[in-house]
Wavefront OBJ file of the C-alpha trace (Angstrom):
o trace
v -40.236 10.859 -75.928
v -37.307 9.567 -73.909
v -34.678 10.361 -76.547
v -34.245 14.067 -77.255
v -33.072 15.175 -80.665
v -31.833 18.394 -82.141
v -34.482 20.871 -83.187
v -35.732 20.658 -86.766
v -35.777 23.469 -89.304
v -37.956 25.653 -87.065
v -36.049 27.888 -84.663
v -37.145 28.349 -81.038
v -38.908 31.637 -81.758
v -40.849 30.168 -84.684
v -41.771 27.047 -82.750
v -43.020 29.017 -79.753
v -44.995 31.340 -82.019
v -46.601 28.397 -83.780
v -47.304 26.637 -80.477
v -48.884 29.679 -78.871
v -50.775 30.365 -82.076
v -52.355 26.914 -81.955
v -53.139 27.380 -78.278
v -54.774 30.721 -79.107
v -56.946 29.017 -81.728
v -58.159 26.469 -79.183
v -58.901 29.199 -76.647
v -60.552 31.391 -79.302
v -62.960 28.627 -80.243
v -63.796 27.723 -76.648
v -63.900 31.128 -74.975
v -66.977 32.492 -76.806
v -69.007 29.775 -75.093
v -67.725 30.717 -71.646
v -69.796 32.842 -69.336
v -67.997 35.800 -67.797
v -69.565 35.100 -64.414
v -71.240 32.071 -62.881
v -75.021 32.604 -63.196
v -77.114 31.964 -60.105
v -78.895 28.764 -61.130
v -77.179 26.759 -63.895
v -78.574 23.407 -65.044
v -77.548 20.497 -62.813
v -75.523 18.771 -65.543
v -73.982 21.892 -67.120
v -70.345 21.317 -68.183
v -67.409 23.113 -66.588
v -64.362 23.761 -68.791
v -60.700 23.920 -67.775
v -57.543 24.167 -69.867
v -53.804 24.534 -69.386
v -50.669 24.355 -71.473
v -47.040 23.560 -70.698
v -44.144 24.932 -72.778
v -40.716 23.380 -72.265
v -37.084 23.853 -73.198
v -34.454 21.118 -72.713
v -30.666 21.117 -72.903
v -28.688 17.870 -73.177
v -25.145 17.150 -72.051
v -24.178 16.633 -75.719
v -25.084 20.250 -76.480
v -28.435 19.594 -78.150
v -31.589 21.324 -77.040
v -35.065 22.249 -78.196
v -38.421 23.800 -77.424
v -41.624 21.782 -77.189
v -45.276 22.067 -76.325
v -45.342 19.403 -73.624
v -49.089 19.469 -73.066
v -52.163 21.419 -74.071
v -55.141 19.947 -72.228
v -58.849 20.686 -72.376
v -61.037 19.154 -69.652
v -64.831 19.007 -69.386
v -66.453 18.132 -66.043
v -70.033 18.076 -64.869
v -72.704 16.427 -62.761
v -75.449 17.323 -60.325
v -73.147 17.413 -57.283
v -74.599 14.405 -55.452
v -71.834 11.966 -56.409
v -72.707 11.443 -60.062
v -70.212 13.144 -62.342
v -68.592 12.905 -65.769
v -65.139 13.843 -67.058
v -63.661 14.203 -70.564
v -60.043 15.141 -71.245
v -58.247 15.879 -74.532
v -54.507 16.416 -75.058
v -52.357 17.933 -77.806
v -48.542 18.094 -77.852
v -45.766 18.648 -80.348
v -41.996 18.404 -80.910
v -41.554 15.561 -78.404
v -40.595 12.907 -80.999
v -43.575 10.829 -79.922
v -46.139 8.854 -81.906
v -48.789 11.172 -80.457
v -47.190 14.447 -81.611
v -49.312 16.870 -83.679
v -52.544 15.045 -82.828
v -55.533 15.737 -80.616
v -55.973 12.565 -78.547
v -58.758 11.548 -76.185
v -57.309 10.625 -72.783
v -60.270 10.327 -70.403
v -63.994 9.868 -70.942
v -65.827 8.362 -67.986
v -68.842 8.475 -65.682
v -68.811 8.039 -61.901
v -72.062 6.743 -60.417
v -72.627 6.499 -56.633
v -74.202 3.255 -55.421
v -74.779 2.852 -51.668
v -71.315 2.773 -50.010
v -69.376 2.401 -53.261
v -68.938 4.331 -56.477
v -68.828 2.845 -59.959
v -66.670 4.283 -62.708
v -67.177 3.290 -66.345
v -65.494 4.472 -69.538
v -61.870 5.251 -70.428
v -59.521 6.086 -67.541
v -56.390 5.036 -65.597
v -56.595 1.542 -64.064
v -56.077 1.620 -60.248
v -52.401 0.636 -60.279
v -49.659 2.779 -58.752
v -49.425 6.027 -56.799
v -47.578 8.580 -58.948
v -49.716 7.744 -61.983
v -52.677 9.347 -60.178
v -50.865 12.570 -59.291
v -51.823 15.243 -61.875
v -48.958 16.361 -64.130
v -49.989 19.980 -63.457
v -48.937 19.613 -59.806
v -45.933 17.253 -60.057
v -42.718 18.332 -58.361
v -40.667 17.128 -61.345
v -41.362 17.896 -64.986
v -41.933 14.185 -65.671
v -43.144 11.227 -63.677
v -40.465 8.745 -62.679
v -38.867 6.493 -65.280
v -40.014 3.499 -63.218
v -43.658 4.585 -63.312
v -43.556 5.105 -67.077
v -41.923 1.718 -67.649
v -43.862 -0.425 -65.188
v -47.454 0.849 -64.932
v -49.669 -1.530 -66.857
v -50.681 -0.023 -70.253
v -47.948 2.551 -69.789
v -46.127 2.426 -73.128
v -48.323 1.170 -75.913
v -48.822 3.925 -78.446
v -51.651 6.318 -77.737
v -52.937 4.642 -74.574
v -51.487 7.264 -72.178
v -51.690 4.581 -69.428
v -55.469 4.472 -69.877
v -57.845 1.642 -70.716
v -61.554 1.085 -71.249
v -63.495 -0.722 -68.559
v -65.388 -0.664 -65.283
v -64.135 -0.006 -61.747
v -65.701 -0.217 -58.288
v -64.287 1.987 -55.487
v -64.876 1.752 -51.742
v -63.620 4.035 -48.944
v -64.302 3.552 -45.230
v -62.501 4.428 -42.009
v -59.136 5.245 -43.585
v -59.270 2.244 -45.928
v -59.771 2.501 -49.679
v -60.128 -0.310 -52.194
v -60.547 -0.402 -55.961
v -61.229 -3.315 -58.305
v -61.491 -3.006 -62.074
v -61.961 -5.085 -65.202
v -60.651 -3.559 -68.438
v -60.385 -4.364 -72.126
v -56.639 -4.821 -71.689
v -55.336 -3.478 -74.986
v -54.948 0.104 -73.782
v -57.035 3.155 -74.658
v -57.151 4.209 -78.324
v -55.510 0.898 -79.302
v -56.844 -2.060 -81.325
v -57.445 -5.144 -79.192
v -55.642 -7.773 -81.333
v -56.738 -10.405 -78.802
v -55.089 -8.752 -75.787
v -56.768 -8.803 -72.395
v -58.883 -8.725 -70.421
v -57.026 -6.856 -67.672
v -57.926 -7.274 -64.006
v -56.601 -4.776 -61.422
v -56.994 -4.538 -57.640
v -55.626 -1.923 -55.219
v -55.895 -1.607 -51.438
v -54.729 1.388 -49.385
v -54.827 2.704 -45.831
v -54.145 6.226 -44.618
v -54.074 8.276 -41.422
v -53.679 11.984 -40.640
v -53.313 14.077 -37.511
v -51.486 16.855 -35.693
v -48.564 16.655 -33.251
v -47.447 19.831 -31.417
v -49.199 22.039 -33.970
v -47.510 20.197 -36.855
v -49.833 18.393 -39.245
v -48.907 14.995 -40.649
v -50.383 12.333 -42.940
v -49.345 8.886 -44.163
v -50.732 6.359 -46.624
v -49.586 2.939 -47.828
v -50.987 0.482 -50.325
v -50.614 -2.544 -52.575
v -51.858 -3.162 -56.116
v -51.813 -6.129 -58.476
v -52.747 -6.660 -62.118
v -53.255 -9.692 -64.340
v -53.546 -9.718 -68.129
v -53.256 -12.363 -70.866
v -51.798 -11.025 -74.123
v -51.896 -12.289 -77.689
v -50.023 -9.566 -79.572
v -48.635 -6.789 -77.358
v -45.676 -4.557 -78.226
v -43.708 -4.155 -74.963
v -40.420 -3.084 -76.565
v -40.650 0.454 -75.122
v -41.376 -0.839 -71.624
v -38.510 -3.337 -71.464
v -35.532 -1.978 -73.451
v -32.510 -4.223 -73.826
v -34.457 -7.463 -74.133
v -34.467 -9.439 -77.382
v -36.992 -7.914 -79.761
v -38.417 -11.369 -80.500
v -39.511 -11.546 -76.844
v -41.114 -8.122 -76.490
v -42.269 -6.803 -79.886
v -45.231 -9.214 -80.173
v -45.549 -10.591 -76.667
v -48.044 -13.422 -76.178
v -48.482 -14.834 -72.711
v -49.260 -13.932 -69.121
v -48.413 -10.442 -67.771
v -48.651 -10.096 -63.974
v -47.518 -7.002 -62.063
v -47.298 -5.814 -58.475
v -46.984 -2.353 -56.941
v -46.358 -1.245 -53.351
v -46.369 2.418 -52.333
v -45.845 4.610 -49.290
v -46.323 8.359 -48.991
v -46.190 10.771 -46.085
v -46.103 14.412 -45.084
v -44.874 16.157 -41.921
v -45.222 19.915 -41.856
v -43.396 21.370 -44.862
v -41.754 18.026 -45.739
v -43.181 15.256 -47.884
v -41.852 11.989 -49.327
v -43.010 8.991 -51.321
v -41.654 5.714 -52.665
v -42.887 2.938 -54.933
v -41.734 -0.580 -55.777
v -42.811 -2.341 -58.989
v -42.296 -5.916 -60.104
v -43.535 -7.664 -63.256
v -43.582 -11.353 -64.176
v -44.045 -12.053 -67.897
v -44.423 -15.648 -69.063
v -44.437 -16.570 -72.749
v -47.067 -18.968 -74.070
v -44.349 -21.205 -75.469
v -42.419 -21.162 -72.184
v -39.757 -18.925 -70.696
v -40.070 -15.233 -69.984
v -38.530 -12.541 -67.778
v -38.941 -10.659 -64.496
v -38.583 -6.873 -64.328
v -38.238 -4.676 -61.256
v -38.074 -0.973 -60.494
v -38.242 1.426 -57.564
v -37.908 5.119 -56.784
v -37.797 7.315 -53.686
v -38.211 11.072 -53.484
v -38.403 13.797 -50.846
v -39.145 17.521 -50.954
v -39.630 20.571 -48.758
v -41.779 23.662 -49.184
v -39.489 26.703 -48.986
v -42.290 29.264 -48.824
v -45.777 29.722 -50.254
v -45.842 28.326 -53.786
v -42.194 27.173 -53.849
v -40.896 23.611 -53.399
v -37.543 21.879 -53.904
v -36.837 18.151 -53.972
v -34.781 15.203 -55.196
v -35.513 11.699 -56.509
v -33.485 8.548 -57.142
v -34.669 5.494 -59.066
v -33.452 2.247 -60.561
v -35.056 0.069 -63.249
v -33.983 -3.497 -64.122
v -35.585 -4.936 -67.308
v -34.747 -8.518 -66.260
v -33.444 -9.400 -62.813
v -32.302 -12.845 -64.038
v -30.140 -11.592 -66.922
v -27.109 -9.725 -65.534
v -25.962 -8.988 -69.095
v -28.842 -6.505 -69.355
v -27.747 -3.650 -67.078
v -30.050 -1.674 -64.849
v -30.849 1.969 -65.579
v -30.270 4.459 -62.760
v -31.647 7.974 -62.786
v -31.558 10.911 -60.380
v -33.511 14.152 -60.492
v -33.446 17.469 -58.681
v -36.144 20.084 -59.168
v -37.471 23.391 -57.937
v -40.949 24.634 -58.769
v -42.826 27.851 -58.042
v -46.502 28.674 -58.500
v -47.054 32.409 -58.900
v -49.705 33.854 -56.609
v -50.993 36.723 -58.776
v -51.324 34.945 -62.122
v -52.211 31.311 -63.062
v -48.617 30.382 -63.956
v -46.285 27.719 -62.557
v -42.549 27.385 -63.310
v -40.167 24.407 -63.083
v -36.393 23.958 -63.280
v -35.385 20.280 -63.410
v -32.051 18.441 -63.649
v -31.898 14.763 -64.696
v -28.879 12.465 -64.740
v -28.975 8.937 -66.124
v -26.498 6.078 -66.211
v -26.488 2.385 -67.095
v -28.675 0.586 -69.588
v -27.767 0.849 -73.249
v -26.797 4.517 -72.888
v -23.770 6.325 -71.615
v -24.335 8.725 -68.738
v -26.542 11.619 -69.852
v -27.524 14.896 -68.223
v -30.545 17.011 -69.078
v -31.711 20.428 -67.907
v -35.415 21.169 -68.343
v -37.190 24.516 -67.947
v -40.967 24.434 -68.070
v -43.776 26.979 -67.747
v -47.446 26.189 -67.219
v -50.326 28.573 -67.875
v -54.084 28.215 -67.350
v -56.020 30.086 -70.073
v -59.113 29.374 -67.959
v -60.091 27.234 -64.966
v -63.446 25.704 -64.081
v -65.588 28.034 -66.182
v -69.236 26.996 -66.391
v -70.876 26.794 -69.808
v -74.675 26.923 -70.081
v -77.592 28.709 -71.717
l 1 2 3 4 5 6 7 8 9 10 11 12 13 14 15 16 17 18 19 20 21 22 23 24 25 26 27 28 29 30 31 32 33 34 35 36 37 38 39 40 41 42 43 44 45 46 47 48 49 50 51 52 53 54 55 56 57 58 59 60 61 62 63 64 65 66 67 68 69 70 71 72 73 74 75 76 77 78 79 80 81 82 83 84 85 86 87 88 89 90 91 92 93 94 95 96 97 98 99 100 101 102 103 104 105 106 107 108 109 110 111 112 113 114 115 116 117 118 119 120 121 122 123 124 125 126 127 128 129 130 131 132 133 134 135 136 137 138 139 140 141 142 143 144 145 146 147 148 149 150 151 152 153 154 155 156 157 158 159 160 161 162 163 164 165 166 167 168 169 170 171 172 173 174 175 176 177 178 179 180 181 182 183 184 185 186 187 188 189 190 191 192 193 194 195 196 197 198 199 200 201 202 203 204 205 206 207 208 209 210 211 212 213 214 215 216 217 218 219 220 221 222 223 224 225 226 227 228 229 230 231 232 233 234 235 236 237 238 239 240 241 242 243 244 245 246 247 248 249 250 251 252 253 254 255 256 257 258 259 260 261 262 263 264 265 266 267 268 269 270 271 272 273 274 275 276 277 278 279 280 281 282 283 284 285 286 287 288 289 290 291 292 293 294 295 296 297 298 299 300 301 302 303 304 305 306 307 308 309 310 311 312 313 314 315 316 317 318 319 320 321 322 323 324 325 326 327 328 329 330 331 332 333 334 335 336 337 338 339 340 341 342 343 344 345 346 347 348 349 350 351 352 353 354 355 356 357 358 359 360 361 362 363 364 365 366 367 368 369 370 371 372 373 374 375 376 377
């Protein structure tokens, strides 16, 4: 979905009508099961439904532009409220020139079980690697996560994985510290194994919060590492510019590192991440990739925020003939107070890599048909 194309035979009005029509069908089939009000004593494991959709229009510097349904998500949550819970999440999107267009795809399906001072998560979910990957797309400042995150998070660009995998994770939090360790299949969610994996991931973080002269502040930093042995992994989307023989059917050792820092002071907030990956071929040789981004924003007034981000991604730090990609973003977003709608306006500029400099304007609207509605009989 990184290369935008001109709209097909459907015009914007027809595409929006079809998109909203499909959304209406989903809502029509789910709403009859929704209770108008929360009853006094629902069953302990009764599911709670949520859904939202994002409609987007983009304009490119070459004059092309199009409408798209960026996301239509349906989420099911439940549990007795004593730490045990479950979560299932489905996604549908269209007109994004992606292999997952026009399909309903399972993203998350997991259980969280409390056990003494730790919690255990099992199922299909995001491995504990990175910071921005765990920030919900419904609340992002920019319309998309950073290029670096999409390129460098393990399992980030392999078909229908959506940066998820199937496995088990143990989480611990105590005194400002948090730690996560997970063992995963390694092929990516919704993907055939083909001998890839297993994937081991570990993340450690530490955070503090307080108030100085009536101004609240918080800060958190962390490190993460992953290790995976591959037999037949297509990494061509993650590392563009490298010889296809190296990346299209990668077999070897894939090790990655992530360091992150985030903070907030009053109305200001900022975050940065550094990624590095070492990939070693079974037959010898390999490459080292690196990427980083930094962003800052300020809340203008209730519901409104404006910010900027700069990032750089280098597919191989040892091959100067493969240029780095540099990207900068500026965005403003506003969440309406009276209705469940959020609006974005985003500008993206890109230079380097195999492309000439490109500029993109993105307008996006998000609407919640329903939020956290309990279903039971």
